[in-house]
Backbone as XML, in Angstrom:
<?xml version="1.0"?>
<chain id="A" units="angstrom">
  <residue number="1" name="MET">
    <atom name="N" x="-11.642" y="9.857" z="-8.507"/>
    <atom name="CA" x="-11.140" y="10.308" z="-7.226"/>
    <atom name="C" x="-9.731" y="9.751" z="-7.022"/>
  </residue>
  <residue number="2" name="ASP">
    <atom name="N" x="-8.827" y="10.622" z="-6.614"/>
    <atom name="CA" x="-7.453" y="10.208" z="-6.361"/>
    <atom name="C" x="-7.347" y="9.538" z="-4.996"/>
  </residue>
  <residue number="3" name="LEU">
    <atom name="N" x="-6.491" y="8.558" z="-4.938"/>
    <atom name="CA" x="-6.223" y="7.857" z="-3.686"/>
    <atom name="C" x="-5.336" y="8.734" z="-2.808"/>
  </residue>
  <residue number="4" name="THR">
    <atom name="N" x="-5.770" y="9.005" z="-1.589"/>
    <atom name="CA" x="-4.995" y="9.808" z="-0.646"/>
    <atom name="C" x="-4.349" y="8.889" z="0.390"/>
  </residue>
  <residue number="5" name="LEU">
    <atom name="N" x="-3.452" y="9.458" z="1.181"/>
    <atom name="CA" x="-2.802" y="8.685" z="2.237"/>
    <atom name="C" x="-3.838" y="8.126" z="3.212"/>
  </residue>
  <residue number="6" name="ASP">
    <atom name="N" x="-4.799" y="8.956" z="3.613"/>
    <atom name="CA" x="-5.832" y="8.486" z="4.546"/>
    <atom name="C" x="-6.656" y="7.353" z="3.951"/>
  </residue>
  <residue number="7" name="MET">
    <atom name="N" x="-6.975" y="7.450" z="2.666"/>
    <atom name="CA" x="-7.736" y="6.381" z="2.009"/>
    <atom name="C" x="-6.931" y="5.090" z="1.967"/>
  </residue>
  <residue number="8" name="LEU">
    <atom name="N" x="-5.635" y="5.208" z="1.659"/>
    <atom name="CA" x="-4.773" y="4.030" z="1.609"/>
    <atom name="C" x="-4.660" y="3.396" z="2.992"/>
  </residue>
  <residue number="9" name="ILE">
    <atom name="N" x="-4.514" y="4.208" z="4.016"/>
    <atom name="CA" x="-4.434" y="3.693" z="5.387"/>
    <atom name="C" x="-5.730" y="2.977" z="5.751"/>
  </residue>
  <residue number="10" name="ASN">
    <atom name="N" x="-6.862" y="3.520" z="5.357"/>
    <atom name="CA" x="-8.143" y="2.850" z="5.623"/>
    <atom name="C" x="-8.228" y="1.511" z="4.909"/>
  </residue>
  <residue number="11" name="LEU">
    <atom name="N" x="-7.732" y="1.445" z="3.678"/>
    <atom name="CA" x="-7.726" y="0.162" z="2.955"/>
    <atom name="C" x="-6.822" y="-0.847" z="3.659"/>
  </residue>
  <residue number="12" name="ILE">
    <atom name="N" x="-5.685" y="-0.386" z="4.128"/>
    <atom name="CA" x="-4.771" y="-1.274" z="4.861"/>
    <atom name="C" x="-5.464" y="-1.821" z="6.105"/>
  </residue>
  <residue number="13" name="LYS">
    <atom name="N" x="-6.182" y="-0.967" z="6.806"/>
    <atom name="CA" x="-6.887" y="-1.399" z="8.014"/>
    <atom name="C" x="-8.037" y="-2.351" z="7.689"/>
  </residue>
  <residue number="14" name="GLU">
    <atom name="N" x="-8.645" y="-2.209" z="6.518"/>
    <atom name="CA" x="-9.685" y="-3.152" z="6.101"/>
    <atom name="C" x="-9.085" y="-4.526" z="5.821"/>
  </residue>
  <residue number="15" name="VAL">
    <atom name="N" x="-7.923" y="-4.532" z="5.198"/>
    <atom name="CA" x="-7.248" y="-5.785" z="4.856"/>
    <atom name="C" x="-6.700" y="-6.466" z="6.109"/>
  </residue>
  <residue number="16" name="GLN">
    <atom name="N" x="-6.228" y="-5.677" z="7.059"/>
    <atom name="CA" x="-5.644" y="-6.198" z="8.294"/>
    <atom name="C" x="-6.401" y="-5.581" z="9.479"/>
  </residue>
  <residue number="17" name="PRO">
    <atom name="N" x="-7.563" y="-6.152" z="9.833"/>
    <atom name="CA" x="-8.415" y="-5.569" z="10.874"/>
    <atom name="C" x="-7.729" y="-5.388" z="12.228"/>
  </residue>
  <residue number="18" name="GLY">
    <atom name="N" x="-6.692" y="-6.127" z="12.496"/>
    <atom name="CA" x="-5.970" y="-5.979" z="13.753"/>
    <atom name="C" x="-5.285" y="-4.623" z="13.902"/>
  </residue>
  <residue number="19" name="LEU">
    <atom name="N" x="-5.222" y="-3.867" z="12.809"/>
    <atom name="CA" x="-4.580" y="-2.557" z="12.827"/>
    <atom name="C" x="-5.573" y="-1.418" z="13.060"/>
  </residue>
  <residue number="20" name="GLN">
    <atom name="N" x="-6.850" y="-1.734" z="13.254"/>
    <atom name="CA" x="-7.896" y="-0.713" z="13.373"/>
    <atom name="C" x="-7.578" y="0.350" z="14.418"/>
  </residue>
  <residue number="21" name="ASP">
    <atom name="N" x="-7.055" y="-0.036" z="15.553"/>
    <atom name="CA" x="-6.806" y="0.911" z="16.639"/>
    <atom name="C" x="-5.407" y="1.515" z="16.603"/>
  </residue>
  <residue number="22" name="MET">
    <atom name="N" x="-4.626" y="1.145" z="15.599"/>
    <atom name="CA" x="-3.246" y="1.619" z="15.502"/>
    <atom name="C" x="-3.185" y="2.910" z="14.678"/>
  </residue>
  <residue number="23" name="THR">
    <atom name="N" x="-2.320" y="3.814" z="15.092"/>
    <atom name="CA" x="-2.058" y="5.009" z="14.296"/>
    <atom name="C" x="-1.005" y="4.646" z="13.257"/>
  </residue>
  <residue number="24" name="ILE">
    <atom name="N" x="-1.375" y="4.775" z="12.003"/>
    <atom name="CA" x="-0.474" y="4.433" z="10.902"/>
    <atom name="C" x="-0.065" y="5.730" z="10.213"/>
  </residue>
  <residue number="25" name="THR">
    <atom name="N" x="1.232" y="5.852" z="9.945"/>
    <atom name="CA" x="1.744" y="7.029" z="9.242"/>
    <atom name="C" x="2.345" y="6.600" z="7.908"/>
  </residue>
  <residue number="26" name="GLY">
    <atom name="N" x="2.662" y="7.567" z="7.098"/>
    <atom name="CA" x="3.291" y="7.285" z="5.813"/>
    <atom name="C" x="4.663" y="6.669" z="5.932"/>
  </residue>
  <residue number="27" name="ASN">
    <atom name="N" x="5.317" y="6.871" z="7.071"/>
    <atom name="CA" x="6.662" y="6.330" z="7.269"/>
    <atom name="C" x="6.671" y="4.877" z="7.720"/>
  </residue>
  <residue number="28" name="ASP">
    <atom name="N" x="5.537" y="4.359" z="8.141"/>
    <atom name="CA" x="5.474" y="2.967" z="8.595"/>
    <atom name="C" x="5.730" y="2.015" z="7.432"/>
  </residue>
  <residue number="29" name="SER">
    <atom name="N" x="6.502" y="0.988" z="7.706"/>
    <atom name="CA" x="6.748" y="-0.044" z="6.708"/>
    <atom name="C" x="5.550" y="-0.989" z="6.667"/>
  </residue>
  <residue number="30" name="VAL">
    <atom name="N" x="5.028" y="-1.170" z="5.482"/>
    <atom name="CA" x="3.879" y="-2.051" z="5.313"/>
    <atom name="C" x="4.205" y="-3.458" z="5.800"/>
  </residue>
  <residue number="31" name="VAL">
    <atom name="N" x="5.400" y="-3.919" z="5.533"/>
    <atom name="CA" x="5.799" y="-5.281" z="5.883"/>
    <atom name="C" x="6.366" y="-5.358" z="7.302"/>
  </residue>
  <residue number="32" name="ASP">
    <atom name="N" x="7.342" y="-4.519" z="7.610"/>
    <atom name="CA" x="8.047" y="-4.634" z="8.888"/>
    <atom name="C" x="7.241" y="-4.089" z="10.069"/>
  </residue>
  <residue number="33" name="ASP">
    <atom name="N" x="6.628" y="-2.925" z="9.922"/>
    <atom name="CA" x="5.902" y="-2.308" z="11.033"/>
    <atom name="C" x="4.458" y="-2.794" z="11.155"/>
  </residue>
  <residue number="34" name="LEU">
    <atom name="N" x="3.818" y="-3.011" z="10.003"/>
    <atom name="CA" x="2.393" y="-3.356" z="10.010"/>
    <atom name="C" x="2.144" y="-4.848" z="9.841"/>
  </residue>
  <residue number="35" name="ALA">
    <atom name="N" x="3.193" y="-5.612" z="9.576"/>
    <atom name="CA" x="3.108" y="-7.068" z="9.435"/>
    <atom name="C" x="2.104" y="-7.508" z="8.372"/>
  </residue>
  <residue number="36" name="ILE">
    <atom name="N" x="2.072" y="-6.769" z="7.269"/>
    <atom name="CA" x="1.226" y="-7.150" z="6.138"/>
    <atom name="C" x="1.985" y="-8.226" z="5.359"/>
  </residue>
  <residue number="37" name="ASP">
    <atom name="N" x="1.368" y="-9.389" z="5.206"/>
    <atom name="CA" x="2.042" y="-10.472" z="4.493"/>
    <atom name="C" x="1.660" y="-10.451" z="3.006"/>
  </residue>
  <residue number="38" name="SER">
    <atom name="N" x="2.189" y="-11.399" z="2.264"/>
    <atom name="CA" x="1.988" y="-11.408" z="0.809"/>
    <atom name="C" x="0.518" y="-11.567" z="0.425"/>
  </residue>
  <residue number="39" name="LEU">
    <atom name="N" x="-0.230" y="-12.361" z="1.166"/>
    <atom name="CA" x="-1.654" y="-12.520" z="0.858"/>
    <atom name="C" x="-2.421" y="-11.233" z="1.138"/>
  </residue>
  <residue number="40" name="ASP">
    <atom name="N" x="-2.061" y="-10.550" z="2.235"/>
    <atom name="CA" x="-2.681" y="-9.262" z="2.530"/>
    <atom name="C" x="-2.347" y="-8.241" z="1.445"/>
  </residue>
  <residue number="41" name="LEU">
    <atom name="N" x="-1.118" y="-8.265" z="0.958"/>
    <atom name="CA" x="-0.726" y="-7.340" z="-0.112"/>
    <atom name="C" x="-1.521" y="-7.601" z="-1.387"/>
  </residue>
  <residue number="42" name="LEU">
    <atom name="N" x="-1.744" y="-8.873" z="-1.695"/>
    <atom name="CA" x="-2.564" y="-9.192" z="-2.869"/>
    <atom name="C" x="-3.989" y="-8.690" z="-2.691"/>
  </residue>
  <residue number="43" name="GLN">
    <atom name="N" x="-4.533" y="-8.869" z="-1.506"/>
    <atom name="CA" x="-5.882" y="-8.389" z="-1.226"/>
    <atom name="C" x="-5.922" y="-6.854" z="-1.306"/>
  </residue>
  <residue number="44" name="LEU">
    <atom name="N" x="-4.914" y="-6.191" z="-0.774"/>
    <atom name="CA" x="-4.836" y="-4.739" z="-0.852"/>
    <atom name="C" x="-4.759" y="-4.290" z="-2.307"/>
  </residue>
  <residue number="45" name="SER">
    <atom name="N" x="-3.959" y="-4.970" z="-3.090"/>
    <atom name="CA" x="-3.826" y="-4.654" z="-4.506"/>
    <atom name="C" x="-5.170" y="-4.766" z="-5.227"/>
  </residue>
  <residue number="46" name="ARG">
    <atom name="N" x="-5.911" y="-5.808" z="-4.931"/>
    <atom name="CA" x="-7.228" y="-5.998" z="-5.560"/>
    <atom name="C" x="-8.205" y="-4.903" z="-5.150"/>
  </residue>
  <residue number="47" name="ARG">
    <atom name="N" x="-8.185" y="-4.517" z="-3.896"/>
    <atom name="CA" x="-9.087" y="-3.450" z="-3.431"/>
    <atom name="C" x="-8.734" y="-2.116" z="-4.080"/>
  </residue>
  <residue number="48" name="ILE">
    <atom name="N" x="-7.451" y="-1.832" z="-4.203"/>
    <atom name="CA" x="-7.018" y="-0.600" z="-4.857"/>
    <atom name="C" x="-7.477" y="-0.593" z="-6.302"/>
  </residue>
  <residue number="49" name="SER">
    <atom name="N" x="-7.312" y="-1.717" z="-6.965"/>
    <atom name="CA" x="-7.736" y="-1.838" z="-8.356"/>
    <atom name="C" x="-9.247" y="-1.671" z="-8.488"/>
  </residue>
  <residue number="50" name="ARG">
    <atom name="N" x="-9.989" y="-2.322" z="-7.620"/>
    <atom name="CA" x="-11.456" y="-2.279" z="-7.673"/>
    <atom name="C" x="-11.996" y="-0.893" z="-7.314"/>
  </residue>
  <residue number="51" name="ASP">
    <atom name="N" x="-11.494" y="-0.319" z="-6.239"/>
    <atom name="CA" x="-12.053" y="0.930" z="-5.723"/>
    <atom name="C" x="-11.524" y="2.179" z="-6.424"/>
  </residue>
  <residue number="52" name="TYR">
    <atom name="N" x="-10.293" y="2.119" z="-6.941"/>
    <atom name="CA" x="-9.673" y="3.324" z="-7.492"/>
    <atom name="C" x="-9.163" y="3.153" z="-8.925"/>
  </residue>
  <residue number="53" name="ASP">
    <atom name="N" x="-9.393" y="1.982" z="-9.509"/>
    <atom name="CA" x="-8.976" y="1.702" z="-10.879"/>
    <atom name="C" x="-7.481" y="1.973" z="-11.079"/>
  </residue>
  <residue number="54" name="LEU">
    <atom name="N" x="-6.697" y="1.574" z="-10.103"/>
    <atom name="CA" x="-5.243" y="1.702" z="-10.174"/>
    <atom name="C" x="-4.633" y="0.312" z="-10.117"/>
  </residue>
  <residue number="55" name="ASP">
    <atom name="N" x="-3.594" y="0.097" z="-10.907"/>
    <atom name="CA" x="-2.909" y="-1.186" z="-10.898"/>
    <atom name="C" x="-1.670" y="-1.108" z="-10.020"/>
  </residue>
  <residue number="56" name="LEU">
    <atom name="N" x="-1.579" y="-2.011" z="-9.075"/>
    <atom name="CA" x="-0.419" y="-2.092" z="-8.194"/>
    <atom name="C" x="0.411" y="-3.297" z="-8.610"/>
  </residue>
  <residue number="57" name="ASP">
    <atom name="N" x="1.533" y="-3.023" z="-9.245"/>
    <atom name="CA" x="2.472" y="-4.078" z="-9.628"/>
    <atom name="C" x="3.372" y="-4.339" z="-8.419"/>
  </residue>
  <residue number="58" name="LEU">
    <atom name="N" x="3.018" y="-5.343" z="-7.642"/>
    <atom name="CA" x="3.745" y="-5.631" z="-6.398"/>
    <atom name="C" x="5.206" y="-5.964" z="-6.645"/>
  </residue>
  <residue number="59" name="ASP">
    <atom name="N" x="5.492" y="-6.659" z="-7.751"/>
    <atom name="CA" x="6.883" y="-7.004" z="-8.055"/>
    <atom name="C" x="7.711" y="-5.747" z="-8.311"/>
  </residue>
  <residue number="60" name="ALA">
    <atom name="N" x="7.149" y="-4.805" z="-9.066"/>
    <atom name="CA" x="7.870" y="-3.557" z="-9.361"/>
    <atom name="C" x="8.048" y="-2.729" z="-8.093"/>
  </residue>
  <residue number="61" name="TRP">
    <atom name="N" x="7.009" y="-2.655" z="-7.256"/>
    <atom name="CA" x="7.114" y="-1.901" z="-6.002"/>
    <atom name="C" x="8.151" y="-2.536" z="-5.080"/>
  </residue>
  <residue number="62" name="ASN">
    <atom name="N" x="8.132" y="-3.858" z="-4.967"/>
    <atom name="CA" x="9.095" y="-4.563" z="-4.121"/>
    <atom name="C" x="10.522" y="-4.435" z="-4.634"/>
  </residue>
  <residue number="63" name="ALA">
    <atom name="N" x="10.679" y="-4.243" z="-5.941"/>
    <atom name="CA" x="12.025" y="-4.117" z="-6.503"/>
    <atom name="C" x="12.765" y="-2.919" z="-5.918"/>
  </residue>
  <residue number="64" name="GLY">
    <atom name="N" x="12.045" y="-1.888" z="-5.493"/>
    <atom name="CA" x="12.673" y="-0.708" z="-4.913"/>
    <atom name="C" x="12.691" y="-0.710" z="-3.397"/>
  </residue>
  <residue number="65" name="ALA">
    <atom name="N" x="12.480" y="-1.861" z="-2.787"/>
    <atom name="CA" x="12.347" y="-1.956" z="-1.328"/>
    <atom name="C" x="13.592" y="-1.467" z="-0.590"/>
  </residue>
  <residue number="66" name="ASP">
    <atom name="N" x="14.774" y="-1.673" z="-1.154"/>
    <atom name="CA" x="15.993" y="-1.205" z="-0.486"/>
    <atom name="C" x="15.990" y="0.313" z="-0.346"/>
  </residue>
  <residue number="67" name="GLU">
    <atom name="N" x="15.396" y="0.973" z="-1.313"/>
    <atom name="CA" x="15.360" y="2.432" z="-1.314"/>
    <atom name="C" x="14.228" y="2.982" z="-0.434"/>
  </residue>
  <residue number="68" name="HIS">
    <atom name="N" x="13.043" y="2.412" z="-0.558"/>
    <atom name="CA" x="11.883" y="3.003" z="0.125"/>
    <atom name="C" x="11.404" y="2.234" z="1.350"/>
  </residue>
  <residue number="69" name="GLN">
    <atom name="N" x="12.033" y="1.119" z="1.663"/>
    <atom name="CA" x="11.705" y="0.335" z="2.865"/>
    <atom name="C" x="10.238" y="-0.091" z="2.935"/>
  </residue>
  <residue number="70" name="ARG">
    <atom name="N" x="9.572" y="-0.153" z="1.800"/>
    <atom name="CA" x="8.162" y="-0.568" z="1.719"/>
    <atom name="C" x="7.257" y="0.289" z="2.619"/>
  </residue>
  <residue number="71" name="SER">
    <atom name="N" x="7.510" y="1.576" z="2.655"/>
    <atom name="CA" x="6.701" y="2.466" z="3.486"/>
    <atom name="C" x="5.325" y="2.676" z="2.859"/>
  </residue>
  <residue number="72" name="VAL">
    <atom name="N" x="4.384" y="3.070" z="3.690"/>
    <atom name="CA" x="3.030" y="3.359" z="3.215"/>
    <atom name="C" x="3.085" y="4.488" z="2.189"/>
  </residue>
  <residue number="73" name="SER">
    <atom name="N" x="3.858" y="5.525" z="2.469"/>
    <atom name="CA" x="3.936" y="6.647" z="1.526"/>
    <atom name="C" x="4.602" y="6.244" z="0.212"/>
  </residue>
  <residue number="74" name="SER">
    <atom name="N" x="5.539" y="5.297" z="0.252"/>
    <atom name="CA" x="6.157" y="4.840" z="-1.003"/>
    <atom name="C" x="5.134" y="4.100" z="-1.857"/>
  </residue>
  <residue number="75" name="LEU">
    <atom name="N" x="4.245" y="3.389" z="-1.210"/>
    <atom name="CA" x="3.182" y="2.690" z="-1.931"/>
    <atom name="C" x="2.271" y="3.701" z="-2.608"/>
  </residue>
  <residue number="76" name="LEU">
    <atom name="N" x="1.905" y="4.746" z="-1.890"/>
    <atom name="CA" x="1.067" y="5.795" z="-2.456"/>
    <atom name="C" x="1.780" y="6.494" z="-3.616"/>
  </residue>
  <residue number="77" name="GLY">
    <atom name="N" x="3.056" y="6.794" z="-3.435"/>
    <atom name="CA" x="3.831" y="7.423" z="-4.500"/>
    <atom name="C" x="3.959" y="6.526" z="-5.726"/>
  </residue>
  <residue number="78" name="PHE">
    <atom name="N" x="4.137" y="5.258" z="-5.505"/>
    <atom name="CA" x="4.232" y="4.298" z="-6.601"/>
    <atom name="C" x="2.934" y="4.284" z="-7.409"/>
  </residue>
  <residue number="79" name="LEU">
    <atom name="N" x="1.811" y="4.314" z="-6.695"/>
    <atom name="CA" x="0.511" y="4.300" z="-7.370"/>
    <atom name="C" x="0.244" y="5.597" z="-8.121"/>
  </residue>
  <residue number="80" name="ALA">
    <atom name="N" x="0.795" y="6.703" z="-7.643"/>
    <atom name="CA" x="0.570" y="8.004" z="-8.262"/>
    <atom name="C" x="1.484" y="8.248" z="-9.464"/>
  </residue>
  <residue number="81" name="ALA">
    <atom name="N" x="2.581" y="7.483" z="-9.542"/>
    <atom name="CA" x="3.538" y="7.669" z="-10.635"/>
    <atom name="C" x="2.926" y="7.211" z="-11.949"/>
  </residue>
  <residue number="82" name="PRO">
    <atom name="N" x="3.252" y="7.914" z="-13.036"/>
    <atom name="CA" x="2.749" y="7.482" z="-14.342"/>
    <atom name="C" x="3.272" y="6.091" z="-14.698"/>
  </residue>
  <residue number="83" name="ALA">
    <atom name="N" x="2.428" y="5.310" z="-15.301"/>
    <atom name="CA" x="2.815" y="3.951" z="-15.693"/>
    <atom name="C" x="3.845" y="4.017" z="-16.813"/>
  </residue>
  <residue number="84" name="GLU">
    <atom name="N" x="4.839" y="3.147" z="-16.711"/>
    <atom name="CA" x="5.854" y="3.062" z="-17.768"/>
    <atom name="C" x="5.352" y="2.131" z="-18.858"/>
  </residue>
  <residue number="85" name="VAL">
    <atom name="N" x="5.562" y="2.564" z="-20.091"/>
    <atom name="CA" x="5.098" y="1.760" z="-21.223"/>
    <atom name="C" x="6.252" y="1.102" z="-21.903"/>
  </residue>
</chain>
């Protein structure tokens, strides 16, 4: 099963329960708007790996932060991109 935006948003809300009642969009910044810290990101990465068998290289994703502003949709796009060998 492919990870969708709604599934990713649900995982984010599981990692950060304080966001349960918040409307999250793909344009929201995971760090700036949602206040997800580094430990939450690690937990999110583990859940993505466990539930969807996808590897989230946080260092590689963060390297493009100037371009994508760490948006939820950029995270989804990063996960959907073919892995570089």
